[in-house]
C-alpha positions in Angstrom: -17.2 -3.9 19.9 -14.2 -2.7 17.8 -14.6 0.7 16.0 -13.0 1.5 12.6 -12.4 4.5 10.3 -11.9 3.6 6.6 -10.0 6.1 4.5 -10.3 5.7 0.8 -13.6 3.8 1.2 -14.5 3.9 -2.5 -11.1 2.6 -3.7 -10.0 -1.0 -4.1 -9.0 -1.5 -0.5 -12.0 0.4 0.9 -14.7 -1.3 -1.1 -13.2 -4.7 -0.3 -13.1 -3.9 3.4 -16.7 -2.6 3.5 -18.0 -5.7 1.5 -16.4 -7.9 4.1 -17.7 -5.9 7.1 -21.3 -5.7 5.8 -22.1 -9.0 7.5 -20.1 -8.3 10.7 -21.8 -5.2 12.0 -22.4 -7.0 15.3 -18.7 -7.3 15.8 -17.2 -4.1 14.4 -18.7 -0.6 13.9 -17.6 1.7 11.1 -17.6 5.2 12.6 -15.8 7.2 9.9 -15.4 7.1 6.1 -13.4 9.2 3.6 -13.4 9.3 -0.2 -12.3 11.5 -3.1 -14.5 12.1 -6.1 -16.9 9.3 -5.4 -18.3 11.0 -2.4 -21.9 10.2 -3.4 -21.1 6.5 -3.0 -19.5 7.2 0.3 -22.8 8.7 1.5 -24.6 5.5 0.6 -22.0 3.5 2.5 -22.4 5.7 5.5 -26.1 5.2 5.6 -25.6 1.4 5.2 -23.2 1.2 8.2 -24.9 3.9 10.3 -21.7 6.0 10.1 -22.2 9.6 11.2 -18.9 11.2 10.2 -17.5 11.3 6.6 -14.9 13.3 4.7 -14.1 14.4 1.2 -11.8 17.2 0.1 -14.4 18.2 -2.5 -16.7 21.1 -1.6 -20.1 20.6 -3.1 -23.0 22.6 -1.5 -25.6 20.1 -2.7 -23.7 17.2 -1.1 -23.3 19.2 2.1 -27.1 19.7 2.2 -27.7 15.9 1.7 -25.3 15.1 4.6 -27.1 17.6 6.9 -30.5 16.0 6.0 -29.1 12.6 6.9 -27.6 13.9 10.2 -24.1 13.1 9.0 -21.2 15.4 9.8 -19.0 16.3 6.8 -15.3 17.1 7.0 -13.0 18.3 4.3 -9.7 16.9 5.6 -9.0 13.3 6.7 -7.0 14.6 9.6 -10.0 16.4 11.0 -12.1 13.3 10.6 -9.6 11.1 12.4 -9.2 13.6 15.2 -13.0 13.8 15.6 -13.8 10.1 15.6 -13.5 7.9 18.6 -12.1 4.8 17.0 -9.8 1.9 17.8 -8.3 1.5 14.3 -7.8 3.5 11.1 -7.6 1.6 7.8 -5.6 3.8 5.5 -6.5 2.9 1.9 -5.5 6.3 0.5 -3.3 6.0 -2.6 0.0 7.8 -3.0 2.1 10.1 -0.9 -1.0 12.1 0.2 -1.8 9.2 2.5 1.2 10.0 4.8 -0.6 12.9 6.5 -3.5 10.5 7.4 -1.1 7.9 8.8 0.5 10.6 11.0 -2.9 11.8 12.2 -4.1 8.2 13.0 -1.1 7.4 15.2 -1.0 10.9 16.8 -4.6 10.6 17.8 -3.9 7.4 19.7 -5.3 5.0 17.2 -3.8 1.8 15.7 -3.0 2.0 12.0 -3.9 -0.7 9.5 -1.7 0.5 6.6 -2.4 -0.2 3.0 -0.7 3.1 2.0 2.8 1.8 1.4 4.1 5.3 0.6 3.7 6.2 4.3 6.4 3.8 5.3 8.5 4.4 2.2 8.7 8.1 2.9 8.7 8.3 6.7 9.1 4.7 8.1 11.6 5.6 10.9 9.5 8.6 12.1 6.2 6.7 11.9 7.8 3.8 13.9 9.1 6.2 16.5 5.7 7.9 16.8 3.8 4.6 17.1 6.3 3.4 19.8 6.1 6.6 21.8 2.3 6.4 21.9 2.0 2.6 22.4 0.3 2.2 19.0 0.6 -0.5 16.3 1.2 -0.3 12.6 -0.4 -3.3 11.0 0.5 -4.0 7.3 -2.3 -4.5 4.8 -0.3 -5.0 1.6 -0.6 -8.7 0.8 3.1 -9.3 0.8 3.7 -7.6 4.1 0.6 -9.0 5.7 1.9 -12.5 4.8 5.3 -11.8 6.4 3.5 -10.3 9.5 1.4 -13.4 10.0 4.4 -15.7 9.4 6.5 -13.7 11.9 3.7 -14.1 14.5 3.7 -17.9 13.9 7.4 -18.5 14.0 8.8 -15.5 15.9 10.7 -12.6 14.4 14.0 -13.7 16.0 13.9 -17.0 14.0 13.6 -15.3 10.6 16.8 -15.0 8.5 15.4 -13.5 5.3 12.2 -12.1 3.8 11.2 -13.4 0.4 8.8 -11.0 -1.5 7.1 -12.4 -4.6 6.2 -10.4 -7.8 4.0 -11.5 -10.6 6.1 -9.7 -13.2 3.1 -7.8 -14.4 1.6 -7.9 -17.9 4.9 -7.3 -19.8 7.1 -9.8 -18.0 8.0 -11.6 -21.3 7.9 -8.6 -23.6 11.3 -7.2 -24.6 12.1 -3.7 -23.5 12.4 -2.6 -27.2 8.6 -3.1 -27.6 7.5 -1.2 -24.6 7.4 2.3 -26.1 4.0 1.7 -27.7 2.4 0.4 -24.5 -0.9 2.3 -23.7 -2.2 3.3 -20.3 -5.0 0.7 -20.6 -2.5 -2.1 -21.3 -0.2 -1.1 -18.5 -3.1 -1.0 -16.0 -4.4 -4.4 -17.0 -2.7 -6.6 -14.4 -2.8 -10.4 -15.2 -3.8 -11.6 -11.7 -4.9 -8.7 -9.5 -7.7 -6.1 -9.9 -6.5 -2.8 -8.5 -6.5 0.9 -9.1 -4.7 2.4 -12.2 -1.7 3.8 -10.4 -0.7 0.7 -8.5 -1.4 -1.5 -11.6 1.0 0.6 -13.6 3.5 0.3 -10.8 3.1 -3.4 -11.0 3.9 -3.3 -14.7 7.2 -1.5 -14.2 7.7 -3.3 -10.9 8.1 0.0 -9.1 5.5 -1.4 -6.8 7.9 -4.2 -5.8 10.7 -1.7 -5.2 8.4 0.2 -2.9 7.5 -3.0 -1.1 11.1 -3.8 -0.6 11.6 -0.4 1.1 8.4 -0.9 3.1 9.4 -4.3 4.3 12.7 -3.0 5.5 11.0 -0.2 7.4 8.2 -2.3 8.8 10.3 -5.2 10.0 13.6 -3.5 10.8 15.5 -5.6 8.3 18.3 -4.4 6.0 18.3 -4.8 2.2 20.7 -7.7 2.4 18.1 -9.8 4.2 15.3 -9.3 1.6 15.0 -11.3 -1.6 12.6 -10.8 -4.5 11.4 -13.5 -6.9 9.1 -13.6 -9.9 6.0 -15.7 -9.2 3.5 -15.3 -12.1 0.6 -17.1 -10.4 0.4 -14.6 -7.5 -0.6 -17.4 -5.2 2.4 -17.3 -2.8 2.2 -13.8 -1.3 5.5 -13.9 0.6 7.8 -16.3 2.3 10.2 -16.3 5.3 13.4 -18.2 5.4 14.2 -19.2 9.0 17.7 -19.4 10.5 17.5 -23.2 10.6 17.1 -23.4 6.8 13.4 -23.9 6.6 11.2 -21.7 4.4 7.5 -21.0 5.0 5.0 -19.4 2.7 1.5 -17.9 2.9 -0.5 -19.2 0.0 -4.0 -18.1 -1.2 -5.7 -16.9 -4.3 -4.9 -13.3 -5.4 -7.3 -11.5 -3.1 -7.0 -8.7 -0.6 -9.7 -10.1 1.6 -7.3 -12.1 3.8 -4.8 -9.2 4.5 -7.6 -6.7 5.2 -9.4 -9.0 7.6 -6.2 -10.0 9.3 -5.3 -6.4 9.9 -8.8 -5.3 11.1 -9.1 -8.2 13.6 -5.5 -8.5 14.5 -5.1 -9.0 18.3 -8.9 -8.8 18.6 -9.7 -12.5 19.3 -12.0 -13.0 16.3 -11.6 -15.9 13.9 -13.3 -15.4 10.5 -14.3 -18.9 9.5 -16.2 -18.3 6.3 -14.3 -19.3 3.1 -12.9 -16.2 1.3 -11.4 -18.1 -1.6 -11.2 -21.6 -2.9 -8.3 -23.5 -1.3 -5.5 -24.0 -3.7 -5.7 -27.8 -4.1 -9.4 -27.8 -4.4 -9.2 -26.0 -7.8 -9.8 -28.1 -10.9 -6.8 -29.2 -12.9 -3.1 -29.0 -12.2 -1.6 -26.6 -9.7 1.6 -24.8 -10.8 3.7 -22.6 -8.5 6.6 -21.2 -10.6 9.5 -19.1 -9.3 12.1 -17.3 -11.3 15.0 -15.1 -10.3 14.4 -11.4 -10.4 15.8 -9.9 -13.6 17.2 -6.6 -12.4 18.2 -5.5 -16.0 14.6 -6.0 -17.2 13.2 -4.4 -14.1 15.8 -1.9 -13.0 13.5 -0.1 -10.5 13.6 -3.1 -8.2 17.4 -2.8 -8.0 16.8 0.9 -7.3 14.5 0.0 -4.4 17.1 -2.1 -2.8 19.7 0.7 -3.2 17.3 3.3 -1.7 16.5 1.1 1.3 20.2 0.6 1.9 21.0 4.3 1.7 18.0 5.3 3.7 17.3 9.0 4.5 15.9 11.0 1.7 16.5 8.4 -1.1 13.3 6.4 -0.7 11.4 9.7 -0.8 13.0 10.7 -4.0 12.3 7.3 -5.5 8.6 7.5 -4.6 8.1 11.1 -5.7 9.9 10.6 -9.0 7.8 7.5 -9.7 4.5 9.3 -9.0 5.6 12.1 -11.3 6.6 9.7 -14.0 3.4 7.6 -13.8 1.3 10.8 -13.9 3.3 12.0 -17.0 2.7 8.6 -18.7 -1.0 8.8 -18.0 -1.2 12.3 -19.5 0.6 11.2 -22.6 3.8 13.3 -21.9 6.1 10.3 -21.8 6.0 6.7 -23.1 5.8 3.7 -20.8 9.4 2.8 -21.4 10.4 6.2 -20.0 9.0 5.7 -16.6 11.9 3.8 -15.1 14.4 6.0 -16.9 12.8 9.2 -15.4 13.0 7.7 -11.9 16.6 6.6 -12.3 17.5 10.0 -13.8 16.0 11.8 -10.8 17.9 9.6 -8.4 21.2 10.3 -10.3 20.5 14.0 -10.4 19.6 14.2 -6.8 22.0 16.2 -4.6 20.0 16.5 -1.4 21.8 16.6 1.9 20.9 16.5 5.6 18.9 14.2 7.9 15.2 13.8 8.1 14.5 14.9 11.7 10.8 15.6 11.4 7.8 15.0 9.2 8.2 18.6 7.9 11.6 17.5 6.6 9.9 14.6 4.8 7.3 16.8 3.1 9.9 19.3 2.1 12.1 16.6 0.6 9.1 15.2 -1.3 8.3 18.7 -2.7 11.8 19.2 -3.9 12.0 15.7 -5.4 8.8 16.3 -7.4 10.2 19.6 -8.7 13.4 17.7 -9.7 11.5 14.9 -11.5 9.1 17.3 -13.2 12.1 19.2 -14.6 13.4 16.0 -16.2 10.2 15.3 -18.3 
């Protein structure tokens, strides 16, 4: 039986994972859970799955007492939880840069990493790959785009792939001129047309910062340079990614906009288990016409995507600065300090003002660079 830790169990990735696993407890055992402010829900999940170790950074004496009554050990850092749990796999569904420490802990403790936290690879891809290789561990992508590429690479062989083609819906403002974006509200920006996700990632999808991060992540995960990655606008979000083979053929992974497939693929990867229950209605069994539209990426309308390609090409500290500045900008927008139309400008201003030097030789270097980048971006608000 496979054993699993779910980090961010009350978020979008975590709740989807637990709903899928609720009927598979004879095949996989959840041994650890972590959550932020929704720790009461985590306790209910722990009782449902018979999980005896949980983590939240929140210190609540009443909650600690409840855990003791239930015989559940409570931790206050995800690293301590990971180190204490005997598990095969860690599903990292933590949002943002704070998920990197958990990714490091997962691999360092000898566990495979199912990675939904794209910031981990964006900030420290080469170091994480090196760590995983040195310990014989695997990093399995959970983002729908990278999961699709991962599955296609298994099917056709990595050596046969010429280019990766990453799709983007274009978000809720794809056809709205930039001149009208200053009045966009947080609620509007977080209302994605095809996906149901958390607020931060939904806003990133509205600016397409998320696609820039995915370009960087793809380069880090698959060892491919920026010149071999393409991005296209695909409003239906049915084609999650494509690979173009060296012989000229192109293959796609197609399904409804759901994270069920990539989550299950990551959890049961190399485990010899086929999930044969339908997770979504097959594309051509839907009523009415089926349209799959593709448009060239408009780098002037979505300049952060171009920045993502540039940061991947430069490597080093540049992806860290991009991610840190974007997190600062989105937080400022959510707090009403800047308008929606200022998010991409703030990120680009931070990249322009950046004068960092040196190589990233350790994870400490990564965290220090992230700290400095946040200071730089905050000073530009």
